[in-house]
C-alpha angles and dihedrals in degrees: 000000000000129000127244109263093219097042112118096198095069123080097207142349121274118265122219129184117250092247091059092043090055089054096045102031096122091049093046092049091049090050091051091050098044104035104023092243124164120211121191117214119216133184113257107275095006117097094202113104118243099179142355138222105221136168113270094245090055091050091048090048092052092047090047090048090053091047091048091049091051091048092047090049091051093047091046091051090050093051091046090054090048092049092049091050091047090050091051092048091048091050091051091048091047092050091049092048091047090052090050092049091046091050092048091047091049090051091049092050091047089054091046090049089050092051099038127025114247112260094022097101119046092205090056090047090054091047091049090051090051090053095043093110091056099040118098122217 
């Protein structure tokens, strides 16, 4: 007969050929309903399962799991698109802010160069070296 679906002592459900399942379908459905058994259906002479007789809650759980997985995939894709767009916007904002800081720093250095000759003050030379990565030529 078939094996209980929730039994932990069994490695796998029992397989029956389609011909036998046709003969015992009512009995196998009753077993699934009453004892939570799962019966795999195989083609006559082929050991690979082609279908299964499972208790209704197990089938609903599998269908619900597929639906949940589809919903999670859709939500995940939506969040991924939102994150990508946020990343692009942030990169554009960062580039604009960096340009603004670089422009302001260039103006400040131009004013410092106008007021004090470059190389005349060691503190200014150290500060210029610290800002070298932001200074434009």
